[in-house]
KOLLOTI-998666 format. One record per residue (C-alpha): residue in three letters; x, y, z. Coordinates in steps of 0.25 Angstrom, whole numbers, always signed. Layout:
BEGIN
ALA, X, Y, Z
...
//
This chain:
BEGIN
UNK, +509, -573, +26
UNK, +496, -565, +26
UNK, +490, -559, +39
UNK, +476, -556, +45
UNK, +471, -545, +53
UNK, +479, -550, +65
UNK, +491, -551, +59
UNK, +491, -566, +59
UNK, +499, -572, +47
UNK, +494, -582, +38
UNK, +503, -594, +33
UNK, +507, -591, +18
UNK, +506, -606, +16
UNK, +493, -610, +22
UNK, +486, -597, +23
UNK, +482, -601, +37
UNK, +481, -590, +48
UNK, +491, -591, +61
UNK, +483, -588, +73
UNK, +495, -583, +80
UNK, +508, -583, +72
UNK, +517, -595, +75
UNK, +507, -603, +83
UNK, +504, -613, +73
UNK, +489, -610, +73
UNK, +484, -610, +59
UNK, +470, -611, +53
UNK, +466, -611, +39
UNK, +456, -619, +30
UNK, +458, -632, +25
UNK, +460, -635, +11
UNK, +463, -622, +4
UNK, +449, -614, +0
UNK, +441, -626, +6
UNK, +433, -617, +15
UNK, +434, -628, +27
UNK, +442, -632, +38
UNK, +443, -646, +44
UNK, +447, -650, +59
UNK, +446, -663, +66
UNK, +434, -662, +75
UNK, +441, -665, +88
UNK, +450, -652, +86
UNK, +438, -642, +86
UNK, +429, -637, +96
UNK, +418, -626, +97
UNK, +422, -613, +104
UNK, +411, -604, +107
UNK, +417, -589, +109
UNK, +408, -580, +118
UNK, +410, -565, +119
UNK, +407, -560, +133
UNK, +393, -553, +133
UNK, +391, -538, +135
UNK, +400, -532, +146
UNK, +399, -518, +151
UNK, +412, -514, +144
UNK, +405, -517, +131
UNK, +394, -507, +135
UNK, +404, -497, +138
UNK, +410, -498, +126
UNK, +399, -497, +117
UNK, +394, -485, +125
UNK, +407, -477, +124
UNK, +410, -482, +110
UNK, +425, -485, +114
UNK, +434, -493, +124
UNK, +437, -481, +131
UNK, +429, -485, +142
UNK, +436, -498, +144
UNK, +450, -490, +148
UNK, +454, -490, +162
UNK, +458, -475, +164
UNK, +465, -473, +176
UNK, +459, -484, +184
UNK, +464, -498, +183
UNK, +456, -506, +174
UNK, +450, -516, +184
UNK, +444, -503, +191
UNK, +436, -500, +178
UNK, +421, -503, +178
UNK, +422, -511, +165
UNK, +434, -520, +169
UNK, +432, -534, +166
UNK, +417, -530, +162
UNK, +406, -538, +166
UNK, +393, -540, +158
UNK, +382, -531, +156
UNK, +367, -536, +158
UNK, +366, -537, +142
UNK, +379, -545, +143
UNK, +373, -555, +152
UNK, +360, -555, +143
UNK, +369, -558, +131
UNK, +375, -569, +139
UNK, +362, -576, +142
UNK, +357, -575, +128
UNK, +369, -583, +123
UNK, +366, -593, +134
UNK, +352, -595, +128
UNK, +358, -596, +114
UNK, +368, -607, +118
UNK, +356, -614, +126
UNK, +349, -616, +112
UNK, +361, -616, +101
UNK, +363, -630, +96
UNK, +377, -636, +98
UNK, +381, -652, +96
UNK, +369, -660, +100
UNK, +362, -651, +109
UNK, +352, -640, +108
UNK, +361, -630, +116
UNK, +376, -626, +116
UNK, +384, -632, +128
UNK, +399, -629, +131
UNK, +411, -638, +136
UNK, +418, -626, +142
UNK, +416, -611, +142
UNK, +429, -603, +142
UNK, +428, -589, +148
UNK, +437, -576, +148
UNK, +440, -573, +162
UNK, +433, -558, +161
UNK, +421, -555, +168
UNK, +411, -553, +156
UNK, +415, -567, +150
UNK, +413, -574, +163
UNK, +400, -567, +164
UNK, +395, -571, +149
UNK, +400, -587, +152
UNK, +391, -587, +164
UNK, +379, -580, +157
UNK, +381, -588, +144
UNK, +383, -601, +150
UNK, +378, -601, +164
UNK, +386, -607, +176
UNK, +398, -615, +172
UNK, +402, -629, +177
UNK, +411, -628, +189
UNK, +425, -630, +186
UNK, +429, -644, +188
UNK, +416, -650, +189
UNK, +413, -661, +178
UNK, +402, -658, +169
UNK, +394, -671, +174
UNK, +392, -664, +187
UNK, +386, -651, +182
UNK, +375, -655, +172
UNK, +365, -643, +169
UNK, +351, -643, +161
UNK, +353, -642, +147
UNK, +348, -627, +143
UNK, +333, -625, +145
UNK, +323, -628, +132
UNK, +334, -636, +127
UNK, +330, -651, +122
UNK, +342, -655, +131
UNK, +336, -648, +143
UNK, +322, -655, +140
UNK, +330, -669, +140
UNK, +336, -665, +153
UNK, +351, -665, +147
UNK, +362, -660, +156
UNK, +373, -651, +152
UNK, +386, -647, +160
UNK, +389, -632, +159
UNK, +403, -628, +154
UNK, +414, -624, +162
UNK, +419, -610, +161
UNK, +434, -608, +160
UNK, +441, -595, +162
UNK, +452, -592, +153
UNK, +460, -580, +151
UNK, +464, -582, +137
UNK, +450, -579, +131
UNK, +449, -565, +140
UNK, +447, -552, +132
UNK, +459, -545, +125
UNK, +464, -539, +138
UNK, +470, -525, +142
UNK, +466, -510, +139
UNK, +452, -511, +142
UNK, +446, -514, +156
UNK, +435, -523, +152
UNK, +446, -532, +147
UNK, +453, -535, +161
UNK, +448, -545, +171
UNK, +446, -545, +185
UNK, +453, -556, +194
UNK, +450, -571, +192
UNK, +447, -571, +207
UNK, +436, -562, +205
UNK, +431, -567, +193
UNK, +431, -582, +197
UNK, +423, -577, +209
UNK, +412, -572, +200
UNK, +412, -584, +191
UNK, +414, -596, +200
UNK, +411, -606, +190
UNK, +421, -602, +180
UNK, +435, -609, +180
UNK, +446, -600, +182
UNK, +455, -611, +184
UNK, +463, -608, +172
UNK, +466, -594, +173
UNK, +480, -590, +177
UNK, +479, -575, +182
UNK, +469, -570, +194
UNK, +471, -555, +190
UNK, +471, -549, +176
UNK, +485, -551, +172
UNK, +482, -548, +157
UNK, +475, -535, +158
UNK, +483, -522, +155
UNK, +481, -507, +149
UNK, +487, -514, +137
UNK, +478, -522, +127
UNK, +481, -535, +124
UNK, +488, -537, +110
UNK, +480, -542, +99
UNK, +492, -552, +97
UNK, +490, -558, +112
UNK, +475, -559, +111
UNK, +475, -566, +97
UNK, +485, -575, +103
UNK, +478, -580, +117
UNK, +466, -581, +108
UNK, +472, -592, +101
UNK, +479, -598, +112
UNK, +464, -598, +118
UNK, +459, -607, +107
UNK, +472, -616, +109
UNK, +467, -617, +123
UNK, +452, -620, +119
UNK, +457, -630, +109
UNK, +463, -637, +122
UNK, +450, -638, +128
UNK, +443, -652, +128
UNK, +430, -645, +127
UNK, +423, -644, +113
UNK, +413, -634, +115
UNK, +418, -620, +122
UNK, +413, -607, +125
UNK, +423, -595, +126
UNK, +417, -582, +133
UNK, +427, -572, +129
UNK, +428, -558, +122
UNK, +427, -551, +109
UNK, +441, -546, +108
UNK, +446, -559, +111
UNK, +438, -567, +101
UNK, +442, -555, +91
UNK, +456, -559, +93
UNK, +452, -574, +92
UNK, +444, -574, +80
UNK, +452, -564, +72
UNK, +462, -575, +71
UNK, +454, -583, +64
UNK, +445, -585, +51
UNK, +454, -579, +40
UNK, +449, -592, +31
UNK, +435, -590, +34
UNK, +425, -583, +25
UNK, +424, -569, +27
UNK, +409, -570, +35
UNK, +415, -581, +45
UNK, +428, -574, +47
UNK, +419, -561, +51
UNK, +411, -569, +60
UNK, +423, -576, +67
UNK, +431, -562, +69
UNK, +420, -551, +72
UNK, +418, -545, +85
UNK, +410, -555, +95
UNK, +398, -548, +100
UNK, +395, -550, +115
UNK, +392, -563, +120
UNK, +393, -567, +106
UNK, +395, -582, +103
UNK, +405, -587, +93
UNK, +407, -601, +90
UNK, +419, -607, +83
UNK, +425, -621, +81
UNK, +439, -621, +86
UNK, +448, -630, +77
UNK, +462, -635, +83
UNK, +473, -638, +71
UNK, +479, -647, +83
UNK, +493, -639, +82
UNK, +491, -633, +96
UNK, +483, -645, +103
UNK, +489, -649, +115
UNK, +498, -636, +116
UNK, +498, -629, +130
UNK, +491, -615, +131
UNK, +498, -607, +141
UNK, +489, -598, +151
UNK, +488, -585, +145
UNK, +498, -574, +151
UNK, +499, -558, +149
UNK, +505, -556, +136
UNK, +518, -546, +136
UNK, +514, -532, +132
UNK, +516, -530, +117
UNK, +509, -521, +108
UNK, +499, -528, +97
UNK, +503, -528, +83
UNK, +490, -535, +79
UNK, +481, -526, +72
UNK, +466, -530, +76
UNK, +454, -529, +68
UNK, +442, -523, +74
UNK, +427, -521, +72
UNK, +428, -507, +78
UNK, +437, -495, +74
UNK, +438, -494, +89
UNK, +436, -508, +95
UNK, +427, -507, +107
UNK, +430, -517, +119
UNK, +424, -530, +118
//
């Protein structure tokens, strides 16, 4: 069996790539060398992945040229000034620029892009990004017909008086950044974060304190695995147009498992490092083999050394 750079095995018979060995999740083109894939429309949904906007930790690594400024030293990680780092003023401006872009980005029959659901990593910088990009969310438990807002200003829909329900913001641990080692990738307690972002839905969070963060970096295998399980969870959602506000290393571990059958330019576009507040839209297509399967809550993994060799855009990767 051949392998890609993640060490994942391709089927010797079909050439399809197993996203996680043994899980039956395979993807490939249809007829050999056709250059096309066909999926049933009701098994597809649009997922708009957004990397968080610029945080203070991004500035620190750029200014120092390394990740050393993100190490805790002799103090607890939570005492570091870059722990669960926040957005800079530039990051807030990036988020507001993306909001303006989405207000004039055609989608479906509308002149703007509207979302059924926004899924957010529980780290502070992603919560801030979501709030500045999408505005105040619909209150948890409130039906859409009771929370109608004006369409984006200057849009034809606004001129016609069209109303649109804001999306819910659902916080999920699965799409947080690859945790451990660097202080920026730990999070505050949900009690503290929820008080700052009262309109967000934290009801599916299992742990108040950050039980995942430690001095050891999450293994590449575990991050790859939870990324695919996150896709499985997204596939189980009833919504058809979903935004996910997340992190670059998480996205690299997700997208790096896909695209082997694409032409080189498309594969590079899919797998390249995401910029701050970059929007990357994909169509998630389910093969049906995992539909209806239960997705267990994310739990801390056992401490095992990584055996996966990860590619990188840097000789010495900077924190994302």
